[in-house]
C-alpha positions in Angstrom: 0.0 0.1 0.0 2.8 2.4 1.1 4.4 1.7 -2.7 1.1 2.5 -4.2 0.9 6.1 -2.4 4.5 6.6 -3.5 3.9 6.1 -7.1 0.7 8.0 -6.9 2.8 10.8 -5.5 5.3 10.5 -8.1 2.9 10.3 -10.7 1.2 13.4 -9.4 4.3 15.6 -9.6 5.0 14.6 -13.0 1.5 15.6 -14.2 2.0 19.1 -12.5 5.3 19.4 -14.2 3.9 18.7 -17.5 1.1 21.2 -16.8 3.4 23.9 -15.8 5.8 23.2 -18.6 2.9 23.4 -21.2 1.4 26.4 -19.8 4.9 28.2 -20.6 6.1 26.5 -23.6 6.9 29.8 -25.3 9.3 30.6 -22.3 12.8 29.3 -22.0 12.7 25.7 -21.1 15.3 26.2 -18.6 13.7 29.1 -17.1 11.0 28.5 -13.9 8.0 30.4 -14.4 7.6 33.6 -12.1 5.3 33.4 -9.1 2.8 35.9 -11.1 2.8 33.7 -14.4 2.3 30.5 -12.0 -0.8 32.7 -10.3 -2.1 33.6 -13.6 -2.5 30.1 -14.6 -4.1 28.8 -11.4 -6.4 31.6 -10.6 -8.8 30.6 -13.1 -9.6 27.1 -11.8 -13.4 26.7 -11.3 -13.2 27.1 -7.4 -11.2 28.0 -4.2 -12.4 25.8 -1.6 -12.7 27.3 1.9 -13.9 25.9 5.3 -17.3 27.9 6.0 -17.3 30.4 9.1 -20.3 29.5 11.3 -19.6 31.6 14.1 -23.1 33.2 13.7 -26.6 32.6 15.3 -28.7 30.0 13.1 -32.4 29.2 13.3 -35.4 27.3 11.9 -38.7 29.0 12.4 -37.1 31.4 14.9 -35.8 28.9 17.1 -32.1 29.0 18.1 -29.8 26.2 17.2 -27.8 25.6 20.6 -24.4 25.8 19.4 -21.8 23.1 21.1 -19.3 20.8 20.1 -21.7 18.3 18.5 -24.1 20.7 16.9 -21.3 22.8 15.3 -19.8 19.8 13.6 -23.1 18.5 12.5 -24.3 22.1 10.9 -20.6 22.5 9.5 -20.9 19.2 7.6 -24.5 20.1 6.2 -23.1 23.7 5.2 -20.0 22.2 3.5 -21.9 19.7 1.8 -24.7 21.8 0.5 -22.3 24.6 -0.3 -20.0 22.5 -2.6 -22.6 20.5 -4.0 -22.8 23.0 -6.8 -25.2 21.2 -9.4 -27.7 20.6 -6.9 -27.8 23.6 -5.1 -27.6 25.9 -8.3 -30.5 23.9 -9.3 -32.5 24.4 -6.2 -32.3 28.4 -6.3 -33.4 28.3 -9.7 -36.3 26.0 -9.0 -37.1 28.3 -5.9 -38.3 30.9 -8.2 -40.7 28.8 -9.8 -42.4 27.3 -6.9 -41.6 29.2 -3.6 -44.4 31.8 -4.4 -47.1 29.4 -4.0 -45.4 27.4 -1.1 -44.9 30.8 0.5 -48.2 31.8 0.2 -49.9 28.4 1.4 -47.6 28.4 4.4 -48.6 32.0 5.4 -52.5 31.1 4.8 -51.8 27.9 7.2 -49.9 29.8 9.8 -46.8 28.2 9.2 -43.3 29.5 9.4 -41.7 30.6 6.0 -38.7 28.7 6.6 -40.5 25.4 6.4 -40.2 25.9 2.5 -36.7 24.6 2.7 -38.0 21.5 4.4 -39.4 20.7 0.9 -36.2 21.5 -0.8 -34.5 19.0 2.0 -37.1 16.6 1.0 -37.3 16.8 -2.7 -35.2 19.3 -4.1 -38.5 20.9 -5.4 -39.1 18.2 -7.6 -42.1 15.6 -7.9 -39.9 12.8 -7.1 -40.5 9.3 -5.7 -38.3 7.6 -2.9 -37.7 4.0 -2.7 -40.0 3.7 0.1 -42.6 5.1 -2.2 -42.9 8.6 -0.8 -44.0 10.9 -3.2 -44.1 14.8 -4.4 -42.6 17.9 -3.1 -43.5 16.9 0.4 -42.3 13.2 0.2 -45.8 12.1 1.6 -46.4 8.1 1.9 -49.8 6.9 0.3 -51.3 6.1 4.0 -50.0 9.7 5.3 -51.3 11.6 2.4 -54.6 10.0 2.7 -54.7 10.8 6.3 -54.2 14.4 5.4 -56.9 14.6 3.0 -54.8 14.0 -0.4 -57.0 12.1 -3.0 -54.6 9.4 -4.3 -55.7 6.6 -6.8 -55.1 5.1 -10.0 -55.9 8.3 -12.0 -55.0 11.0 -9.4 -52.4 11.4 -7.1 -52.5 14.9 -5.2 -49.1 14.3 -3.6 -47.8 15.7 -7.0 -50.3 18.8 -6.6 -48.0 21.6 -5.2 -50.7 23.6 -3.4 -52.8 20.6 -2.0 -49.8 18.8 -0.9 -48.2 21.9 0.7 -51.6 22.4 2.6 -51.7 19.0 3.8 -47.7 19.3 4.9 -48.8 22.3 6.7 -51.7 20.5 8.7 -49.3 17.7 9.5 -46.7 19.9 10.7 -49.0 22.2 13.0 -50.3 18.8 14.3 -46.9 17.6 15.5 -46.0 21.3 16.7 -48.9 20.9 19.0 -47.9 17.5 19.9 -44.2 17.9 20.6 -43.9 21.6 21.5 -41.6 23.0 18.9 -41.0 23.7 15.2 -37.5 22.0 15.5 -39.4 18.9 17.0 -42.1 18.8 14.3 -39.4 18.9 11.6 -37.6 16.0 13.1 -40.9 14.0 13.5 -41.9 14.7 10.0 -38.6 12.8 8.8 -38.6 9.8 11.3 -42.4 9.7 11.7 -44.1 11.0 14.9 -44.5 7.5 16.5 -41.0 6.7 16.5 -39.9 10.4 17.2 -42.0 9.9 20.3 -41.1 6.8 21.4 -37.3 7.8 21.3 -37.9 11.1 22.9 -39.5 9.3 25.8 -37.0 6.6 26.2 -34.3 8.7 26.1 -36.2 11.4 28.8 -35.4 14.3 26.5 -37.5 17.2 25.3 -35.4 18.6 22.6 -34.2 17.0 19.1 -30.9 18.8 19.5 -30.4 16.7 22.8 -31.5 13.2 21.4 -29.4 10.4 20.1 -31.5 9.6 17.0 -30.8 7.7 13.4 -28.2 9.3 11.1 -30.6 10.6 8.5 -33.0 12.4 11.1 -29.8 13.5 12.9 -28.7 15.2 10.0 -32.1 16.6 8.8 -32.8 19.7 10.7 -29.0 20.8 10.1 -29.5 20.1 6.3 -32.6 22.2 6.3 -31.2 25.2 8.1 -28.1 24.7 5.8 -30.1 25.1 2.6 -32.0 28.2 4.0 -28.6 29.8 4.8 -27.3 29.4 1.6 -30.2 30.0 -0.5 -30.7 33.0 1.6 -27.3 34.0 0.8 -26.3 32.6 -2.6 -23.6 35.1 -3.6 -21.8 34.5 -0.2 -21.4 30.8 -1.2 -20.3 31.5 -4.8 -23.6 31.3 -6.6 -24.1 34.0 -8.9 -27.5 33.9 -10.7 -29.3 36.6 -12.7 -33.2 36.8 -12.7 -33.2 35.3 -16.1 -31.5 32.2 -15.3 -33.8 31.4 -12.8 -37.1 29.1 -13.8 -40.3 31.0 -14.8 -43.1 31.1 -12.3 -46.3 29.4 -13.2 -48.6 32.2 -12.6 -49.9 32.9 -16.5 -52.6 30.0 -16.5 -56.2 29.6 -16.5 -58.1 26.8 -14.5 -60.5 25.0 -16.1 -63.2 23.4 -13.8 -64.1 19.7 -14.9 -67.4 18.2 -13.6 -67.7 15.5 -16.1 -65.4 12.5 -16.8 -62.6 12.8 -19.4 -62.0 9.3 -21.3 -58.7 10.7 -23.0 -56.7 13.4 -21.5 -54.9 13.5 -24.7 -57.5 14.5 -27.1 -58.6 16.7 -24.4 -55.7 18.6 -24.4 -55.5 18.8 -28.0 -59.0 20.3 -28.3 -57.6 23.1 -25.6 -54.9 24.0 -28.1 -51.7 22.2 -25.8 -49.9 19.1 -25.9 -50.3 16.2 -23.9 -46.8 17.0 -22.4 -48.0 20.2 -21.5 -51.0 19.1 -19.9 -49.0 17.1 -17.8 -46.3 19.6 -17.2 -48.7 22.0 -15.3 -50.8 19.0 -13.9 -48.4 16.3 -12.6 -51.2 15.2 -10.3 -53.2 13.8 -13.2 -51.2 10.3 -13.4 -53.0 8.6 -16.0 -54.8 8.9 -19.6 -58.0 9.5 -18.3 -60.0 11.2 -15.3 -62.9 10.0 -14.1 -65.4 12.2 -12.2 -67.6 11.0 -9.6 -68.3 13.4 -6.9 -65.4 15.5 -6.8 -65.1 18.3 -9.4 -61.3 19.2 -10.3 -59.5 22.4 -11.7 -56.8 21.7 -14.6 -54.3 24.3 -15.1 -53.8 25.5 -19.2 -51.1 28.1 -19.8 -52.4 31.3 -21.1 -49.6 31.6 -23.7 -50.0 28.4 -25.7 -47.5 28.7 -28.2 -44.6 29.2 -25.8 -45.1 25.5 -24.7 
C-alpha cells in the first residue's frame, strides 16, 4: 500500500510539472515560471475551496440552534456538503423562483413559518420525485399519510404531486406535530422519522428537544440540512452562487383553470382540443397520473397556460 501511495505521489508530481511546462511552453525551457505567471495559470480554476465560518446565530422558524461541539460539527457538515454540491444547490435556487411563491402563500395562509419551504427543498429538491419507500411529491408523503391528511390518491389522481394541495396537507401535518411535540424543530424532526418513532425515542431518552436526542443518522442530519439550505439559498452570493433573474425558472402564474365536472375518457384528446400538447397538460398538472380522468363526486381544476405557443 505504501508503494502505491509513493507511485501515486510521483505520478501527481510529473503531471503537475507537465502542466507547468505546457502552460509556459513559449518561455525558455531552462527558465522557471515566475510566481505571477504561475498565479495567472491557476487563478482561473473553477473554485477555491474554503472552510465555512459558522460563527453566527442560526435558527429554524425563529428557534435558535444551540451551539456546542456536537451541533457545530453537524451544522458545519451540512453547510459544507450543500455549499460545495454545486449542481444540486444551483438547481434548487433556480427551482425556488418557480415554486416558492406558491409554497410561501400556502404556508402563510396556514400559519406555518416561512422557513418550512426549505424542508420541501431538503425532501425533494423541489421536484415531484418518488423515493424507494414510495414517498412522493415535493413533501414526500407516503400513501397512507397522504390520505390521512386528505390528499386524493388513486389510479388516476395523485395529489401528492399537486403543489398547492400537498403543501396545505404538509402544513396541517406539521401543525399537528408542533402541537404534540412543543417546538417547530421537534415537528420537523418528527416529519422525517415519523411521529410515532420520534415520540418513542424522546420518551425513552427522557429528552424534550431534538438537539439533545441520540437519533438515527438521517434524522440527526435532517434539521441541520434544512438550516444549511436556508442559509445558502438566502445568501447565495456569499457561497459563490451568482444567478441573474433570467437564469431562474419561470413562475407558473400565467395560467387559467378549467373546472372539470364530468369524466374525461381521453386526456390527450382533451388537451389537443384546448390547444396544448399532452406533455404540456402533464407539465402543468403532474397530479393527473393516468390517461383519463373519472369524475364521480368531486370537481377538478386543470391548469392551462395562457401562452399556448410558448409551450
